[in-house]
Each structure stands twice: as structure tokens, then as C-alpha cells.
N, CA, C and O atoms as a DFTB+ gen file, in Angstrom:
460 C
 N C O
     1  1     -43.303     -31.361      13.015
     2  2     -41.827     -31.435      11.632
     3  2     -41.182     -31.930      12.348
     4  3     -41.095     -31.657      13.545
     5  1     -40.551     -32.828      11.708
     6  2     -38.793     -33.645      12.024
     7  2     -37.954     -32.672      11.653
     8  3     -37.994     -31.732      10.858
     9  1     -36.962     -33.243      12.635
    10  2     -35.511     -32.365      12.071
    11  2     -34.933     -33.301      10.943
    12  3     -35.125     -34.470      10.608
    13  1     -34.260     -32.421      10.572
    14  2     -33.652     -32.482       9.194
    15  2     -32.261     -31.873       8.996
    16  3     -31.940     -31.024       9.828
    17  1     -31.520     -32.121       8.181
    18  2     -29.775     -31.908       7.675
    19  2     -30.262     -30.147       7.511
    20  3     -31.372     -29.688       7.243
    21  1     -29.179     -29.553       7.741
    22  2     -29.395     -27.901       7.040
    23  2     -29.301     -28.381       5.748
    24  3     -28.778     -29.394       5.284
    25  1     -30.088     -27.185       5.111
    26  2     -30.104     -27.057       3.465
    27  2     -28.628     -26.231       3.517
    28  3     -28.140     -25.979       4.619
    29  1     -27.885     -25.789       2.170
    30  2     -26.811     -25.527       1.932
    31  2     -27.123     -23.872       2.800
    32  3     -26.588     -23.453       3.826
    33  1     -27.855     -23.415       2.192
    34  2     -28.462     -21.568       2.545
    35  2     -28.483     -21.676       3.807
    36  3     -28.720     -20.567       4.285
    37  1     -28.328     -22.614       4.756
    38  2     -28.703     -22.353       6.135
    39  2     -27.262     -22.473       7.004
    40  3     -26.741     -21.766       7.866
    41  1     -26.958     -23.491       6.461
    42  2     -25.504     -23.708       6.896
    43  2     -24.377     -22.508       6.729
    44  3     -23.501     -22.118       7.501
    45  1     -24.756     -22.094       5.426
    46  2     -23.786     -20.949       5.107
    47  2     -23.846     -20.005       6.070
    48  3     -22.800     -19.783       6.679
    49  1     -25.131     -19.198       6.450
    50  2     -25.630     -18.199       7.166
    51  2     -24.790     -18.521       8.798
    52  3     -24.113     -17.730       9.455
    53  1     -25.144     -19.974       9.110
    54  2     -24.733     -20.371      10.444
    55  2     -22.988     -20.430      10.411
    56  3     -22.190     -19.810      11.115
    57  1     -22.881     -20.856       9.940
    58  2     -21.010     -20.918       9.222
    59  2     -20.448     -19.234       9.285
    60  3     -19.475     -18.713       9.832
    61  1     -21.420     -18.766       8.557
    62  2     -20.849     -16.820       8.581
    63  2     -20.886     -16.607       9.943
    64  3     -19.840     -16.424      10.567
    65  1     -21.950     -16.608      10.471
    66  2     -22.170     -15.954      12.053
    67  2     -20.981     -17.032      12.990
    68  3     -20.597     -16.606      14.080
    69  1     -20.675     -17.839      12.694
    70  2     -19.392     -18.536      13.493
    71  2     -17.842     -18.608      12.764
    72  3     -16.850     -19.323      12.906
    73  1     -18.185     -17.557      11.985
    74  2     -16.609     -17.023      11.127
    75  2     -16.024     -16.169      12.061
    76  3     -14.804     -16.027      11.983
    77  1     -16.613     -15.595      12.894
    78  2     -16.115     -14.356      13.849
    79  2     -15.318     -14.880      15.234
    80  3     -15.942     -15.826      15.715
    81  1     -14.347     -14.605      15.866
    82  2     -14.196     -15.571      16.828
    83  2     -15.018     -14.857      18.485
    84  3     -15.398     -13.688      18.560
    85  1     -15.102     -15.593      19.327
    86  2     -15.668     -15.567      20.080
    87  2     -15.943     -16.691      21.235
    88  3     -16.148     -17.857      20.897
    89  1     -15.941     -16.423      22.178
    90  2     -15.718     -17.396      23.438
    91  2     -16.809     -18.799      23.215
    92  3     -18.032     -18.828      23.347
    93  1     -16.005     -19.738      22.891
    94  2     -16.969     -20.900      22.518
    95  2     -17.259     -21.216      21.414
    96  3     -18.103     -22.077      21.165
    97  1     -16.624     -20.591      20.573
    98  2     -17.103     -20.470      18.867
    99  2     -16.269     -22.142      18.296
   100  3     -16.773     -22.711      17.327
   101  1     -15.481     -22.542      18.739
   102  2     -14.896     -23.726      18.196
   103  2     -15.308     -25.011      18.543
   104  3     -15.057     -26.051      17.933
   105  1     -16.161     -24.826      19.884
   106  2     -17.277     -26.087      20.292
   107  2     -18.681     -25.903      19.230
   108  3     -19.227     -26.875      18.708
   109  1     -19.054     -24.723      19.065
   110  2     -20.430     -24.367      18.415
   111  2     -20.346     -25.117      16.953
   112  3     -21.259     -25.818      16.516
   113  1     -18.715     -24.780      16.044
   114  2     -18.271     -25.493      15.175
   115  2     -18.700     -26.861      15.139
   116  3     -19.552     -27.335      14.387
   117  1     -17.979     -27.500      16.093
   118  2     -18.094     -28.544      16.353
   119  2     -19.364     -29.491      16.446
   120  3     -19.408     -30.672      16.101
   121  1     -20.462     -28.670      17.025
   122  2     -21.456     -28.842      17.343
   123  2     -22.274     -29.058      15.859
   124  3     -23.151     -29.897      15.658
   125  1     -21.728     -28.039      14.845
   126  2     -22.507     -27.659      13.666
   127  2     -22.640     -28.801      12.899
   128  3     -23.682     -29.142      12.340
   129  1     -20.994     -29.728      12.854
   130  2     -20.975     -30.536      11.968
   131  2     -22.027     -31.702      11.778
   132  3     -22.156     -32.346      10.737
   133  1     -22.942     -31.921      13.223
   134  2     -23.807     -33.140      13.232
   135  2     -24.766     -32.886      13.408
   136  3     -25.580     -33.800      13.540
   137  1     -25.260     -31.314      13.520
   138  2     -26.764     -30.695      14.014
   139  2     -27.457     -31.113      12.998
   140  3     -26.909     -31.271      11.907
   141  1     -28.912     -31.387      13.207
   142  2     -30.382     -31.182      12.721
   143  2     -30.950     -30.082      13.193
   144  3     -30.750     -29.469      14.242
   145  1     -31.819     -29.857      12.142
   146  2     -32.888     -28.506      12.837
   147  2     -34.084     -28.896      12.299
   148  3     -34.202     -29.844      11.523
   149  1     -35.043     -28.145      12.712
   150  2     -36.453     -27.788      12.632
   151  2     -36.875     -26.883      12.295
   152  3     -36.860     -26.038      13.190
   153  1     -37.470     -26.403      11.014
   154  2     -37.968     -24.876      11.151
   155  2     -39.038     -24.609      12.222
   156  3     -39.846     -25.380      12.740
   157  1     -38.832     -23.409      12.392
   158  2     -39.627     -22.891      13.034
   159  2     -40.799     -21.861      12.390
   160  3     -41.987     -21.968      12.696
   161  1     -40.355     -20.990      11.583
   162  2     -41.302     -20.053      10.941
   163  2     -40.939     -19.911       9.600
   164  3     -39.939     -20.448       9.124
   165  1     -41.784     -19.146       8.919
   166  2     -41.478     -18.668       7.754
   167  2     -40.289     -17.617       7.379
   168  3     -39.959     -17.571       6.194
   169  1     -39.804     -16.997       8.061
   170  2     -38.557     -16.263       8.165
   171  2     -37.230     -17.169       8.107
   172  3     -36.159     -16.693       7.730
   173  1     -37.372     -18.470       8.496
   174  2     -35.890     -19.174       8.191
   175  2     -35.561     -19.402       9.813
   176  3     -34.534     -20.008      10.118
   177  1     -36.314     -18.981      10.671
   178  2     -35.859     -19.566      12.210
   179  2     -36.043     -21.088      12.180
   180  3     -36.860     -21.840      11.649
   181  1     -34.548     -21.309      13.254
   182  2     -34.621     -22.927      13.183
   183  2     -34.282     -23.295      14.436
   184  3     -33.513     -22.530      15.018
   185  1     -34.742     -24.503      15.154
   186  2     -34.411     -25.139      16.362
   187  2     -33.798     -26.067      16.027
   188  3     -34.213     -26.862      15.185
   189  1     -32.415     -26.184      16.758
   190  2     -31.332     -27.143      16.508
   191  2     -31.700     -28.496      17.539
   192  3     -32.320     -28.444      18.601
   193  1     -31.167     -29.607      16.929
   194  2     -30.806     -30.734      17.646
   195  2     -29.159     -31.231      17.546
   196  3     -28.662     -31.541      16.463
   197  1     -28.510     -31.256      18.638
   198  2     -27.553     -31.320      18.173
   199  2     -26.831     -32.424      18.680
   200  3     -26.896     -32.566      19.901
   201  1     -26.011     -33.420      17.902
   202  2     -25.560     -34.896      18.289
   203  2     -24.190     -34.819      18.528
   204  3     -23.786     -35.970      18.362
   205  1     -23.424     -34.239      18.769
   206  2     -22.041     -33.973      19.387
   207  2     -22.278     -33.486      20.558
   208  3     -23.041     -32.550      20.794
   209  1     -21.556     -34.172      21.438
   210  2     -21.162     -34.227      22.881
   211  2     -20.135     -33.201      23.606
   212  3     -19.545     -33.348      24.676
   213  1     -20.100     -32.018      22.609
   214  2     -19.296     -30.951      23.050
   215  2     -19.922     -29.894      23.853
   216  3     -21.081     -29.530      23.655
   217  1     -19.145     -29.391      24.779
   218  2     -20.121     -28.268      25.616
   219  2     -19.376     -26.793      25.012
   220  3     -18.156     -26.637      25.070
   221  1     -20.179     -25.901      24.513
   222  2     -19.568     -24.906      24.264
   223  2     -19.525     -23.732      25.949
   224  3     -20.414     -23.854      26.791
   225  1     -18.916     -23.197      26.040
   226  2     -18.540     -22.244      26.866
   227  2     -18.664     -20.713      26.910
   228  3     -17.864     -19.903      27.379
   229  1     -20.250     -20.429      26.114
   230  2     -20.478     -19.196      25.658
   231  2     -20.601     -18.033      26.926
   232  3     -21.036     -18.325      28.040
   233  1     -20.137     -16.679      26.541
   234  2     -20.446     -15.940      27.682
   235  2     -21.715     -15.417      28.072
   236  3     -21.947     -14.994      29.204
   237  1     -22.642     -15.450      27.011
   238  2     -23.800     -14.921      26.915
   239  2     -24.888     -15.660      25.680
   240  3     -24.580     -15.806      24.497
   241  1     -26.107     -16.034      26.261
   242  2     -27.114     -16.883      25.674
   243  2     -27.143     -16.614      24.225
   244  3     -27.364     -17.550      23.456
   245  1     -26.885     -15.109      23.664
   246  2     -26.571     -15.102      22.198
   247  2     -25.599     -14.417      21.852
   248  3     -25.643     -13.241      21.491
   249  1     -24.627     -15.121      21.939
   250  2     -22.977     -14.803      21.798
   251  2     -22.497     -14.343      20.459
   252  3     -21.318     -14.035      20.289
   253  1     -23.749     -14.270      19.116
   254  2     -23.449     -13.783      17.985
   255  2     -24.640     -13.449      17.247
   256  3     -25.638     -14.168      17.278
   257  1     -24.559     -12.259      16.507
   258  2     -25.684     -11.950      15.844
   259  2     -25.389     -11.172      14.610
   260  3     -24.267     -10.747      14.336
   261  1     -26.589     -10.986      13.786
   262  2     -25.926     -10.200      12.472
   263  2     -27.255      -9.791      11.728
   264  3     -28.331     -10.389      11.704
   265  1     -26.882      -8.600      11.126
   266  2     -28.116      -7.965      10.539
   267  2     -27.973      -7.242       8.612
   268  3     -26.993      -6.734       8.068
   269  1     -28.890      -7.410       8.247
   270  2     -28.766      -6.833       6.810
   271  2     -30.125      -6.195       6.597
   272  3     -31.038      -6.411       7.394
   273  1     -30.302      -5.293       5.374
   274  2     -31.299      -4.967       4.674
   275  2     -32.502      -5.736       3.996
   276  3     -32.149      -5.977       2.842
   277  1     -33.855      -6.252       4.241
   278  2     -34.700      -6.680       3.445
   279  2     -34.853      -5.987       2.328
   280  3     -34.274      -4.908       2.448
   281  1     -35.576      -6.155       0.871
   282  2     -35.399      -5.583      -0.065
   283  2     -36.264      -4.324       0.126
   284  3     -35.947      -3.363      -0.575
   285  1     -37.511      -4.149       1.129
   286  2     -38.159      -3.191       1.618
   287  2     -37.665      -2.180       2.737
   288  3     -38.336      -1.477       3.492
   289  1     -36.201      -2.327       2.609
   290  2     -35.223      -1.410       3.606
   291  2     -35.657      -1.343       5.073
   292  3     -35.693      -0.399       5.863
   293  1     -36.002      -2.746       5.204
   294  2     -36.603      -2.951       7.012
   295  2     -35.297      -3.984       7.495
   296  3     -35.170      -5.103       6.996
   297  1     -34.700      -3.643       8.151
   298  2     -33.734      -4.341       9.176
   299  2     -33.864      -6.004       9.638
   300  3     -34.706      -6.258      10.499
   301  1     -33.143      -6.992       9.144
   302  2     -33.476      -8.158       9.455
   303  2     -32.263      -8.529      10.314
   304  3     -31.068      -8.262      10.189
   305  1     -32.976      -9.256      11.261
   306  2     -31.883      -9.844      12.658
   307  2     -31.739     -11.341      12.542
   308  3     -32.794     -11.939      12.330
   309  1     -30.569     -12.111      12.646
   310  2     -30.102     -13.313      12.714
   311  2     -29.538     -13.313      14.182
   312  3     -28.876     -12.338      14.537
   313  1     -29.746     -14.279      14.994
   314  2     -29.273     -14.491      16.691
   315  2     -29.396     -15.594      16.544
   316  3     -30.393     -16.222      16.188
   317  1     -28.145     -16.024      16.869
   318  2     -27.884     -17.557      17.346
   319  2     -27.921     -17.673      18.885
   320  3     -27.243     -16.952      19.616
   321  1     -28.750     -18.617      19.318
   322  2     -29.082     -18.783      20.464
   323  2     -28.275     -20.268      21.055
   324  3     -28.242     -21.267      20.336
   325  1     -27.700     -20.254      22.326
   326  2     -27.021     -21.151      22.649
   327  2     -27.582     -21.224      24.559
   328  3     -27.678     -20.320      25.390
   329  1     -27.842     -22.694      24.655
   330  2     -28.545     -23.117      25.779
   331  2     -27.668     -24.206      26.452
   332  3     -27.208     -25.175      25.848
   333  1     -27.502     -23.961      27.665
   334  2     -26.653     -25.407      28.363
   335  2     -25.409     -25.570      27.610
   336  3     -24.860     -26.656      27.799
   337  1     -24.610     -24.468      26.505
   338  2     -23.653     -24.875      26.051
   339  2     -23.826     -25.451      24.590
   340  3     -22.859     -25.732      23.882
   341  1     -25.109     -25.598      24.209
   342  2     -25.464     -26.070      23.184
   343  2     -26.147     -25.262      22.177
   344  3     -27.046     -24.457      22.419
   345  1     -25.582     -25.575      20.857
   346  2     -26.670     -24.641      20.114
   347  2     -28.088     -24.588      20.099
   348  3     -28.446     -25.758      20.239
   349  1     -28.881     -24.011      20.024
   350  2     -30.647     -24.295      20.248
   351  2     -31.157     -23.101      19.545
   352  3     -32.289     -22.812      19.932
   353  1     -30.809     -22.520      18.874
   354  2     -32.383     -21.574      17.965
   355  2     -31.313     -20.840      17.063
   356  3     -30.276     -20.489      17.626
   357  1     -31.453     -20.599      15.837
   358  2     -31.376     -19.464      15.005
   359  2     -32.582     -18.636      14.921
   360  3     -33.564     -19.177      14.412
   361  1     -32.674     -17.625      15.258
   362  2     -33.648     -16.828      15.487
   363  2     -33.567     -15.753      14.151
   364  3     -32.512     -15.180      13.880
   365  1     -34.646     -15.583      13.465
   366  2     -34.468     -14.653      12.115
   367  2     -36.095     -13.736      12.409
   368  3     -37.158     -14.193      12.827
   369  1     -35.747     -12.339      12.005
   370  2     -36.561     -11.750      12.411
   371  2     -36.633     -10.032      12.043
   372  3     -35.685      -9.362      12.452
   373  1     -37.441      -9.515      11.485
   374  2     -37.475      -7.894      10.839
   375  2     -38.049      -7.157      12.072
   376  3     -38.882      -7.495      12.914
   377  1     -37.292      -5.993      11.884
   378  2     -38.109      -4.793      12.692
   379  2     -39.139      -4.528      13.000
   380  3     -39.548      -4.157      14.100
   381  1     -39.719      -4.706      11.973
   382  2     -41.494      -4.252      12.039
   383  2     -42.286      -5.249      11.870
   384  3     -43.440      -5.160      11.452
   385  1     -41.513      -6.615      12.295
   386  2     -42.249      -7.789      12.477
   387  2     -43.165      -8.765      11.375
   388  3     -43.752      -9.820      11.613
   389  1     -43.023      -7.775       9.704
   390  2     -43.421      -8.448       8.830
   391  2     -42.195      -9.679       7.916
   392  3     -40.985      -9.853       8.066
   393  1     -43.207     -10.330       6.985
   394  2     -42.061     -11.433       6.754
   395  2     -40.750     -11.156       6.124
   396  3     -40.714     -10.088       5.512
   397  1     -39.862     -11.732       6.125
   398  2     -38.766     -11.654       5.235
   399  2     -38.937     -11.449       3.691
   400  3     -39.350     -12.530       3.269
   401  1     -38.824     -10.654       2.754
   402  2     -39.175     -10.906       1.429
   403  2     -38.259     -11.312       0.956
   404  3     -38.704     -11.923      -0.016
   405  1     -37.036     -11.432       0.952
   406  2     -35.967     -12.195      -0.060
   407  2     -35.049     -13.029       0.644
   408  3     -34.880     -13.035       1.864
   409  1     -34.414     -13.799      -0.283
   410  2     -33.455     -14.547       0.477
   411  2     -32.083     -13.892       0.216
   412  3     -31.756     -13.226      -0.766
   413  1     -31.292     -14.244       1.379
   414  2     -30.390     -13.447       1.823
   415  2     -28.955     -14.180       1.462
   416  3     -28.807     -15.394       1.597
   417  1     -27.938     -13.319       0.997
   418  2     -26.745     -14.445       0.292
   419  2     -25.928     -14.348       1.752
   420  3     -25.875     -13.222       2.249
   421  1     -25.254     -15.507       2.512
   422  2     -24.684     -15.372       3.777
   423  2     -23.556     -14.351       3.746
   424  3     -23.100     -13.999       4.834
   425  1     -23.069     -13.851       2.669
   426  2     -22.115     -12.700       2.995
   427  2     -22.524     -11.161       2.991
   428  3     -21.787     -10.187       3.150
   429  1     -23.991     -11.207       2.751
   430  2     -24.463     -10.095       2.979
   431  2     -24.859      -9.320       4.497
   432  3     -25.133      -8.157       4.793
   433  1     -24.723     -10.760       5.377
   434  2     -25.310     -10.297       6.613
   435  2     -23.626      -9.346       7.328
   436  3     -22.471      -9.591       6.979
   437  1     -24.035      -8.409       8.249
   438  2     -23.148      -7.967       9.252
   439  2     -22.855      -8.755      10.582
   440  3     -23.775      -8.833      11.396
   441  1     -21.848      -9.248      10.818
   442  2     -21.579      -9.901      11.990
   443  2     -21.271      -9.082      13.342
   444  3     -20.358      -8.257      13.340
   445  1     -22.049      -9.319      14.507
   446  2     -21.910      -8.464      15.316
   447  2     -21.806      -9.772      16.734
   448  3     -22.559     -10.744      16.790
   449  1     -20.892      -9.517      17.581
   450  2     -20.656     -10.101      18.684
   451  2     -20.884      -9.125      20.077
   452  3     -20.136      -8.225      20.458
   453  1     -21.875      -9.489      20.574
   454  2     -22.606      -8.105      21.397
   455  2     -21.565      -8.507      22.814
   456  3     -21.207      -9.579      23.301
   457  1     -21.320      -7.131      23.147
   458  2     -20.381      -7.286      24.568
   459  2     -21.086      -7.035      26.100
   460  3     -20.405      -7.148      27.119
């Protein structure tokens, strides 16, 4: 599958993840402006292709994540992966490994910065 621009719902989720302050956040925001994505799975996971030359000095491979409940009350997770200072992947999965049932509004996600 070729890389494509982010859809608005995808951009909203990544922007929500980047709304909280953490080391490297500003650089990841700059990378997001020109990034394209390739869908990985039916849950909405994405692989990033970054066209910005900015390097993000994040402290961890997953500097920020989020979670919320699906309509079946199973927790959905969204993890933002950064490799070599660049946006790499948005991983979306459920605790029980079943497919995500509903579309999630970006504001529903509870953001967590792991320490």
C-alpha cells in the first residue's frame, strides 16, 4: 500500500497525543506537518514516512500513549512509536486483541506520558 496524507481523524488523534508536553514533542509536531502514512491494520495502526529533517530527542521509544474504552468495554490503546528521533508508528490495539468496534473521537482518548 502506498503512503498517503493523514486523514483528518488520524491527524486529530496524533495531534491529541502531541498536545501534552514531553521531551521531543516540538520536533515531532514539526515532523507531523509533512508526514505521510501507510495503514498497517484494520484497527487504524499507521506507519509514518517523515519528510521533515528535524530530529526529536525523546527519552523513550514510546514517549506518549493514550487509552479509552471501546463499545464492548474493552480498553483500546494508542502508542506513538519514535525510532531514531523520527515518528515511526501509531500502534492501536485492544487488551483482548479483538478488532476495534467503533470510531473513537480524538477527545475521548486519555493521554499518558510514561515515566
